[in-house]
C-alpha positions, 0 to 999 in steps of 0.5 A: 803186213797185217793184211797179208797175215790176216789173209793167210790166217783166213786161208788157214781157217778155210783149210781147217774147215775143209778138214772138219768137213772131211773128218766129220761128214766125209770120213766113211765116204769114198772122197773122205777115204781117198783123201786119207788113204783109208780102207772102208773097214778102217773108216767105219771103225774110226768114224767117232775118232775122226768126228772128234778130230774134226770138231777140234779143227772147228775150234781152230777155225773159230779161234782163227776167225775170232782173232781176225775179226778182232783186228789189232785187238786179236793179236794174242788170239791169233798167236795162240791159235796159230801156235796150236795149228803149228803144234798140231802140224808138227806133231802130225807131220812127225807121227802121221804123215810128213805132208802135214808139215807142208800143208798145216805146219808151214802155213801156220809158221809163216802166218805166225811170223807175219803176225809177230812182225 
């Protein structure tokens, strides 16, 4: 079970690394605007906010990888960072876009259950 949990945690970390790239580097480019359904004007106006959000995703990536790297000693770190991802996913799903529940909250909930099992 720990191996499956760690694989899922790494996949979640990679997903958040992709979010970091989209928000910090591609936000105003056509691919970034398309991913989030943004107009060119809104993307330019919100560029700094998106970069800040991307940085926070980077912290999630670092914490998740740190927990996996520590192995069994990383239990509390995995639980904490998966909880952060889950909370952010639920909040985003309720306030921004329902699909966030499926792409962010659900994988974090499954991984958290696997870590706790």
